[in-house]
C-alpha positions as CSV (number, residue, x, y, z in Angstrom):
1,Y,0.0,0.0,0.0
2,V,1.4,3.3,-1.1
3,R,0.1,6.5,0.4
4,T,-0.5,9.4,-1.8
5,R,-1.3,13.0,-0.8
6,A,-5.0,12.2,-1.2
7,S,-4.8,9.1,1.0
8,Q,-2.8,11.0,3.7
9,A,-5.8,13.2,4.4
10,A,-7.6,10.3,6.1
11,P,-5.9,7.6,8.0
12,A,-5.8,4.1,6.5
13,V,-7.6,1.3,8.4
14,D,-6.5,-2.2,9.2
15,N,-8.5,-5.0,7.7
16,P,-8.6,-8.5,9.2
17,A,-5.8,-9.6,6.9
18,G,-3.6,-7.0,8.4
19,D,-3.2,-4.9,5.3
20,L,-3.6,-1.2,5.2
21,V,-6.8,-0.3,3.3
22,P,-7.5,3.2,2.2
23,P,-10.7,4.7,3.7
24,Q,-13.8,4.4,1.5
25,P,-15.2,7.7,0.3
26,Q,-18.6,8.6,1.8
27,Q,-21.3,8.1,-0.8
28,P,-24.0,10.8,-0.8
29,Q,-27.3,9.6,0.5
30,P,-30.1,9.7,-2.0
31,Q,-32.7,12.4,-1.1
32,P,-36.2,11.0,-0.6
33,R,-38.6,11.8,-3.5
34,P,-41.6,14.0,-2.6
35,A,-44.9,12.1,-2.5
36,G,-46.5,11.7,-5.9
37,T,-43.3,12.3,-7.8
38,P,-42.7,9.5,-10.4
39,Q,-39.5,7.5,-10.2
40,P,-37.2,8.4,-13.1
41,F,-36.3,5.6,-15.4
42,A,-33.1,4.6,-17.1
43,V,-33.1,4.5,-20.9
44,S,-31.2,2.6,-23.6
45,A,-28.5,4.4,-25.6
46,D,-30.8,4.4,-28.7
47,L,-33.5,6.1,-26.7
48,A,-31.1,8.6,-25.0
49,A,-29.9,9.7,-28.5
50,K,-33.5,10.8,-29.3
51,E,-34.3,12.7,-26.1
52,I,-34.9,16.5,-26.5
53,S,-35.7,19.2,-24.1
54,L,-39.4,19.7,-23.4
55,G,-38.8,23.5,-23.7
56,S,-37.7,23.1,-27.3
57,L,-41.3,22.0,-28.3
58,T,-43.9,24.7,-29.0
59,F,-47.4,23.3,-28.6
60,D,-50.1,24.8,-30.8
61,R,-52.6,26.7,-28.8
62,E,-55.0,27.8,-31.5
63,Q,-55.4,24.3,-32.9
64,D,-58.2,22.2,-31.5
65,M,-56.5,19.2,-33.1
66,S,-56.0,16.8,-30.3
67,W,-56.9,13.1,-30.0
68,E,-57.3,10.8,-27.0
69,G,-55.7,7.3,-27.2
70,A,-55.8,4.5,-24.7
71,Q,-52.5,5.6,-23.1
72,G,-52.5,9.3,-23.7
73,K,-53.4,12.5,-25.5
74,V,-52.0,13.5,-28.9
75,R,-51.3,17.2,-29.6
76,I,-49.6,19.2,-32.3
77,A,-46.3,20.9,-31.6
78,T,-43.4,22.6,-33.5
79,Y,-39.8,21.6,-33.2
80,H,-37.1,23.3,-35.3
81,K,-39.8,24.8,-37.6
82,T,-41.4,21.4,-38.3
83,R,-44.9,20.4,-37.0
84,Y,-45.2,17.1,-35.3
85,A,-47.8,15.0,-33.5
86,V,-46.8,14.7,-29.8
87,K,-48.3,11.9,-27.7
88,E,-48.4,13.0,-24.0
89,M,-48.6,10.2,-21.5
90,P,-47.9,9.5,-17.8
91,C,-44.3,8.5,-17.0
92,D,-45.3,5.3,-15.2
93,C,-46.6,3.7,-18.4
94,A,-44.2,5.3,-20.9
95,Q,-40.9,3.4,-20.6
96,A,-42.0,0.2,-22.3
97,E,-43.7,2.1,-25.1
98,L,-40.6,4.3,-25.7
99,E,-38.2,1.3,-25.7
100,A,-40.5,-0.5,-28.2
101,M,-41.1,2.6,-30.5
102,V,-37.4,3.4,-30.8
103,K,-36.9,0.1,-32.6
104,L,-39.9,0.2,-34.9
105,R,-39.2,0.7,-38.6
106,H,-42.2,-0.1,-40.8
107,P,-44.0,1.9,-43.6
108,N,-47.4,1.4,-41.9
109,I,-46.3,2.5,-38.4
110,N,-45.7,6.1,-37.4
111,E,-42.1,6.4,-36.4
112,M,-40.9,8.1,-33.2
113,Y,-38.5,10.9,-34.1
114,Y,-37.8,12.3,-30.6
115,W,-39.1,12.3,-27.1
116,A,-39.1,14.6,-24.1
117,R,-40.0,14.3,-20.4
118,S,-41.2,16.4,-17.5
119,D,-41.5,15.5,-13.9
120,N,-44.6,13.4,-14.5
121,K,-45.2,13.1,-18.2
122,V,-43.4,11.8,-21.3
123,Y,-43.9,13.3,-24.8
124,I,-43.4,11.1,-27.9
125,V,-42.7,13.2,-31.0
126,M,-44.0,11.6,-34.2
127,K,-44.8,12.5,-37.8
128,L,-47.9,14.6,-38.1
129,V,-50.4,12.8,-40.3
130,H,-52.5,15.6,-41.8
131,A,-55.6,13.4,-42.4
132,G,-55.7,12.6,-38.7
133,S,-56.6,9.2,-37.4
134,L,-58.5,6.5,-39.3
135,E,-61.2,6.7,-36.7
136,N,-61.7,10.4,-37.3
137,M,-61.8,9.8,-41.0
138,I,-64.6,7.2,-40.6
139,L,-66.5,9.4,-38.2
140,K,-66.5,12.3,-40.6
141,K,-68.7,10.6,-43.1
142,D,-70.0,13.8,-44.7
143,E,-66.4,14.9,-45.5
144,F,-64.9,11.6,-46.5
145,L,-66.7,8.8,-48.2
146,I,-65.1,5.4,-47.8
147,D,-65.4,3.0,-50.7
148,W,-64.7,-0.8,-50.5
149,P,-61.3,-0.7,-52.4
150,L,-60.1,1.9,-49.9
151,V,-61.4,-0.1,-46.9
152,F,-59.6,-3.1,-48.4
153,A,-56.3,-1.2,-48.8
154,Y,-56.5,0.2,-45.2
155,S,-57.2,-3.3,-43.9
156,I,-54.2,-4.7,-45.7
157,D,-51.9,-1.9,-44.3
158,I,-53.2,-2.5,-40.8
159,C,-52.6,-6.3,-41.1
160,K,-49.1,-5.7,-42.3
161,A,-48.3,-3.4,-39.4
162,M,-49.8,-5.9,-36.9
163,I,-47.9,-8.8,-38.3
164,Y,-44.7,-6.8,-38.0
165,L,-45.5,-5.8,-34.4
166,H,-46.3,-9.4,-33.5
167,S,-43.1,-10.7,-35.0
168,L,-41.3,-8.5,-32.4
169,D,-43.6,-9.8,-29.6
170,I,-45.3,-6.4,-29.3
171,I,-49.0,-6.1,-28.7
172,H,-50.8,-3.0,-29.9
173,R,-53.2,-1.9,-27.3
174,D,-54.8,1.2,-28.8
């Protein structure tokens, strides 16, 4: 055991084997989280590369274009002069969805470009599909007439996306 200037500041201790052991630095104790604050989650390197600051998103206020899904609300926001759809969801159910979405590459699945987080929410930034959801298109029967060839084409696209998801052991819940 060689003492350095740093180790001379605190005396070495004897261990049962009789060797001198440098003192262990005191680890800071974690501060208790306030009640109701979600536990932060660790993310993969792929996911960390797509994280952006929540403050860099500008949410549209005039637009009444928002949709509710099973896991969250979708709003429109601008990031670096481009408009995106942003899915807002609670942190406690977002990690699995984020880790799945970062891997998805399929022409019939809306790709996640970025994501951001606040103390209690996660924001998933995706391509803005101007026609809106398929459900909205069906409900607007006066504005959009669906014919059988179009229904067939949409059905095939949905099936292709579902086969892809199931091949990755992902279940779509919306």
